[in-house]
N, C-alpha and C positions, 0 to 999 in steps of 0.2 A: 835730706839730712835732718831737718827739724823733726820729722816724723820718727826717725830712728832715736833721737834724743828723748822724745816724749815717751816712746815705747820702753826704752831702758829705764826711765824714771818710774813709769807705772809698774814695771816688773820688779824694780827694786823696792817700791812701796809695798807691794803685795808680799814680797819675800820677807821684809821686815815685819809686817803684820803677822804673817804665819809664824815666824820665829818667836815673837813676843807672846803670841797666843798659846803656842804649843811648848814653848821652851820652859815655862814655869810649871812646877807641880801644882796641880789643881786638886782641891778637896771638894768632893760632892757629898751633899747631905740631904736627906729627906726629913722634914720636920712636920709633925702634925700638932696642931694647936686646937684648943677648945675655948670658946669665949661666949658667954651668955647663951649656952645651949647649942651653939653652932660650932661645927668642926670642919677643919680644912687642912689639907696637906699640900706641901710644895717642896720642890727640889731646887737647890741653888748650888753654885760652884764658886770658889774663890781660892786665892793663894794660900790662905790660912784656914784652919778648922774653925776658928772663932768667927772669921768673916763669913764663911759659908753658912754657919749656924745662924748668925744674925740676919743674913740675907734671906734665908729660907723662912725664918720666923716672921720677919717683916712682911714678906710676900704672902705668907699664909694668913696673917692677920689682916692685911689690906683688903682681902676679898670678903671677909666676914664681919667687918666693922664699918661704922659710919662716922667719919670725922676723925680728926687728929687725936682727940681726947680718948676715944674708944680704942683707936689703933695703938696708942702708947700704953693704955691699960692692958690690952691683949698681949703686947710685946713683953710686958714685965711678968706675965704669968709663966711658969715653967711649961715647956712643951709636953704634950701627952705622950709623944714618942719621937725619938731621934734615931735615924739609921744612916750611918756613914756608908757611902756607896763606893765601889771601886772605880 
């Protein structure tokens, strides 16, 4: 009986997780940034266009910068390209 209750709880948890993940409209965007001669592109997804853009920009800057100061400077530059994906 305990195993059945645990199994139902686990299935309910994964059902809720799937609903929350797929139930919201997701915006996907590919952003390319350039900073101090280095260029990088990243894709991110979020519930809003602005959040997806910020996430992709932050991720792209993180791999071509060294330290928080450079990362923030990179993030304040306009992206080289922005492409919203379906």
